[in-house]
C-alpha positions in Angstrom: 133.3 91.8 136.8 131.2 89.4 134.7 133.2 87.0 132.6 132.3 86.1 129.1 131.7 82.7 127.6 135.2 82.2 126.3 137.0 83.3 129.5 134.8 80.9 131.5 135.7 78.0 129.2 139.4 79.0 129.5 139.1 79.1 133.3 137.5 75.7 133.4 140.2 74.2 131.3 142.9 75.9 133.5 141.3 74.3 136.6 141.4 70.9 134.9 145.0 71.5 133.9 146.0 72.5 137.5 144.3 69.4 138.9 146.0 67.2 136.4 149.4 68.7 137.0 149.0 68.5 140.8 148.0 64.8 140.6 150.9 64.1 138.2 153.3 65.9 140.6 152.2 63.9 143.6 152.5 60.6 141.8 155.9 61.7 140.5 157.2 62.5 144.0 156.0 59.2 145.3 157.6 57.3 142.4 160.8 59.2 142.8 161.0 58.5 146.5 160.4 54.8 146.0 162.9 54.6 143.1 165.6 56.4 145.1 164.9 54.2 148.2 165.3 51.1 146.0 168.6 52.4 144.6 169.9 53.0 148.1 168.7 49.6 149.2 170.6 48.0 146.3 173.7 50.0 147.2 173.8 48.9 150.8 172.6 45.4 150.0 176.0 44.9 148.3 177.7 45.9 151.6 175.5 43.6 153.7 176.0 40.6 151.3 179.8 41.1 151.6 179.6 41.0 155.4 177.3 38.0 155.3 179.7 36.1 153.2 182.5 36.6 155.7 180.2 35.6 158.6 178.9 32.5 156.9 182.4 31.4 156.0 183.2 31.1 159.7 179.9 29.3 160.4 180.9 26.8 157.7 183.6 25.6 160.1 180.8 24.5 162.5 181.0 27.5 164.8 177.7 28.8 166.2 176.7 32.4 165.4 177.2 33.6 169.0 180.8 32.2 169.2 182.2 33.9 166.1 185.3 35.9 166.5 186.2 39.2 165.0 182.7 40.0 163.8 182.5 43.3 165.8 185.8 44.6 164.3 184.6 43.7 160.8 181.4 45.6 161.3 183.3 48.7 162.5 185.5 48.5 159.4 182.4 48.8 157.1 180.9 51.4 159.3 183.9 53.7 158.8 183.9 53.3 155.1 180.6 55.1 154.5 179.3 58.1 156.5 175.7 57.3 155.6 175.8 54.0 157.5 174.4 54.6 161.0 174.8 51.1 162.5 175.2 47.4 161.7 173.6 44.7 163.9 173.7 40.9 163.9 170.8 39.2 165.8 169.7 35.7 166.3 166.4 34.0 165.5 164.9 35.3 168.8 165.7 38.9 168.0 168.6 39.3 170.5 171.4 41.5 169.3 174.7 39.5 169.3 177.0 42.0 167.5 176.7 45.7 166.8 178.7 48.7 165.8 177.1 50.4 168.8 178.0 48.3 171.9 175.0 49.7 173.8 172.8 47.7 171.5 174.3 44.3 172.3 171.9 42.2 174.3 168.9 44.2 173.4 166.0 43.0 171.3 165.4 44.4 167.9 162.1 45.8 166.9 159.2 43.5 166.2 158.9 44.9 162.7 162.4 43.7 161.9 161.6 40.2 163.1 158.4 40.1 161.0 160.2 41.4 157.9 163.0 38.9 158.3 160.6 35.9 158.9 158.2 36.8 156.0 161.0 37.4 153.5 163.2 34.4 154.1 162.6 33.1 150.5 163.8 36.4 149.0 167.1 36.4 150.8 166.7 40.0 151.8 164.3 42.4 153.5 164.2 46.2 153.8 162.2 48.9 155.5 161.9 52.7 155.6 161.7 54.0 159.2 161.1 57.6 160.3 164.7 58.3 161.0 166.5 55.7 158.8 166.4 53.0 156.2 167.1 49.4 157.0 168.5 46.6 154.8 168.8 43.1 156.1 169.8 39.6 154.9 169.3 36.2 156.6 172.3 34.2 158.0 172.7 30.5 157.3 174.9 27.9 159.0 176.7 25.0 157.3 173.4 23.0 157.4 171.6 25.8 155.5 169.6 26.6 158.6 168.4 30.2 159.2 170.1 31.1 162.4 169.7 34.9 162.4 170.0 38.0 160.3 172.3 40.9 159.5 170.8 44.4 159.4 172.3 47.7 158.3 170.7 51.1 159.1 171.5 54.0 156.8 170.7 57.7 157.1 167.6 59.1 155.4 169.1 62.5 155.1 170.3 62.0 151.6 166.9 60.5 150.6 164.9 63.3 152.2 167.1 66.0 150.9 166.8 64.6 147.4 163.0 64.4 147.6 162.8 68.0 148.8 165.0 69.1 145.9 162.9 67.1 143.5 159.7 68.8 144.9 161.2 72.2 144.3 162.1 71.4 140.8 158.7 70.0 140.1 157.0 73.0 141.6 158.9 75.4 139.3 158.3 73.2 136.3 154.6 72.8 137.1 154.0 76.5 137.7 155.7 77.3 134.4 153.7 74.8 132.5 150.4 76.0 134.1 151.1 79.6 133.4 152.2 79.1 129.8 149.4 76.6 128.9 146.8 78.8 130.7 147.7 81.8 128.6 147.8 79.7 125.5 144.4 78.2 126.4 142.9 81.7 127.0 144.1 83.0 123.6 143.0 79.9 121.8 139.6 79.8 123.4 139.1 83.5 122.6 139.9 83.1 119.0 138.1 79.8 118.4 135.0 80.7 120.3 134.7 84.3 119.1 132.5 83.3 116.2 130.4 81.0 118.4 129.9 83.8 121.0 128.8 86.1 118.3 126.4 83.5 117.0 125.0 83.1 120.5 124.5 86.8 120.8 122.7 87.0 117.5 120.5 84.0 118.4 119.6 85.7 121.7 118.8 89.0 119.9 116.8 87.2 117.2 114.8 85.2 119.8 114.0 88.4 121.6 112.8 90.0 118.4 110.7 86.9 117.7 109.1 87.0 121.1 108.5 90.8 121.0 107.5 90.8 117.3 110.0 93.6 116.6 111.2 92.1 113.3 109.8 90.0 110.6 111.2 86.8 109.3 113.2 88.4 106.5 114.9 90.8 108.9 115.9 88.0 111.3 117.2 85.9 108.4 119.5 88.8 107.6 121.4 88.1 110.8 123.1 85.2 108.8 123.0 82.7 111.6 124.5 79.5 110.3 123.0 77.1 112.8 120.4 74.9 111.1 118.5 74.2 114.3 118.0 77.9 115.0 116.9 78.4 111.4 114.3 75.6 111.9 113.2 77.2 115.2 112.7 80.6 113.5 110.7 79.1 110.7 108.5 77.2 113.2 108.1 80.3 115.4 106.9 82.5 112.5 104.6 79.8 111.2 103.1 79.7 114.7 102.7 83.5 114.8 101.1 83.5 111.3 98.7 80.8 112.4 97.8 82.8 115.5 97.2 85.9 113.5 94.9 84.0 111.1 93.1 82.5 114.0 92.6 85.9 115.6 91.2 87.5 112.4 88.8 84.5 112.0 87.6 84.8 115.6 87.0 88.5 115.2 85.0 87.9 112.0 82.9 85.2 113.6 82.3 87.5 116.6 81.1 90.3 114.4 78.8 88.0 112.5 77.3 86.6 115.7 76.6 90.1 117.1 74.9 91.2 113.9 72.7 88.2 113.8 71.6 88.8 117.4 70.8 92.4 116.6 68.8 91.5 113.5 66.8 88.9 115.3 65.9 91.3 118.0 64.4 93.9 115.6 62.6 91.7 113.1 59.2 93.1 111.8 57.1 90.5 113.8 58.8 91.5 117.0 58.4 95.2 116.1 54.7 94.8 115.5 54.2 93.0 118.8 56.1 95.7 120.6 53.9 98.4 119.0 50.8 96.5 119.8 51.8 96.2 123.4 52.6 99.9 123.6 49.1 100.7 122.2 47.4 98.6 124.8 49.3 100.3 127.5 48.2 103.7 126.1 44.5 102.6 125.9 44.6 101.5 129.5 46.2 104.7 130.6 43.6 106.8 128.7 40.6 104.9 130.2 42.1 105.4 133.7 42.4 109.1 133.1 38.8 109.4 131.8 37.5 107.7 134.9 39.4 110.1 137.1 38.3 113.2 135.3 34.6 112.5 134.6 33.2 109.6 136.5 34.7 110.2 139.9 33.3 113.8 140.4 29.7 112.7 139.4 29.8 109.8 141.8 31.0 112.1 144.6 28.1 114.6 144.0 25.5 111.7 144.1 26.8 110.8 147.5 26.3 114.4 148.7 30.0 114.9 149.1 31.4 118.3 148.0 
C-alpha cells in the first residue's frame, strides 16, 4: 500500500518521537539508579559514621586498632538492626580484615578496589562503590594523632535497588507507550488536516505541469486551477512564454524555407536558361537527323561503288 504525503510526514515525526522518548527513558533510568544509590549510600553512611565514632573513641585512649575490645559485638548489633546490611568489616592500612560480622573474613585481604577507593578518597572522609551483588559504603579510621590507620566498610544488599529500578522501568515503559500512541495519533490527524491543502496544491501543480508539457491546456485553463504558489505561477508564465517563442520561431522557419525553395525553382527556370536548354535540344536533334541521313542515303551508295550487294 502506497502512503501519501501526509502519512509519510506523520510516520517520520512518529519515528523522531519514539527515538526521543527512548533516549529520555534510558537517561531517566540511569539518573534514577544513581539517585537511589546515593540515597542508600547516605542512609548507610549514617550507620557507618556511628560505628566509626565508637571505634575512634577507644583509639583516643591510645589503643591500636588491632587491640580494640568489643568491636565484633558492636558490628553484630548493627548488622541485626537492618536486614539489608550484608556485612561490616574493619581492615587496616594494608587491607587485612581485623574485625568482621562474618568471622570467616577475618585475616583475609579486602579487594584491591576497596583499597584504591579508600586511599583516593581520604580527603572526602567517605568512599562508596556499586558491585555486582552489593553496594559498599566506607569511611577512614583515625587514631588520637589523626593518622589514617584503616577503614570501616559496610556492604548492603542491591535487591532493593535492583527491584526499584525494574519497577521504574515498567512504569516508564507504560508511560512512554501511552505517550507515543497518543501523540502519534494526534500527529497523524494534525498532519492530515494541515497538509491537506498542500497535498492538493501539489497534485494540481503536477497536473498543470503535465498539461504544460503535453500542451493539453492553454495558459488561461491552467490559471483556473487557482494555484496560490507564486513560484509556480512564475514558472507557468515562463513556460508559456517559451512555448509562444518556439511557435513563432517555427512559423518563421517555415516561411523562410518556403521562400528559399521558390527562389531556387525560379532561378532554375529563368528565360535565359530556358533558351539555352532549347538550343541544346535543337543541336542534338540536328546531329541525330544528319546521322540518320547518312545511314539511309550515303551508306548504300558507297556499298554499291565497292561492288558489295
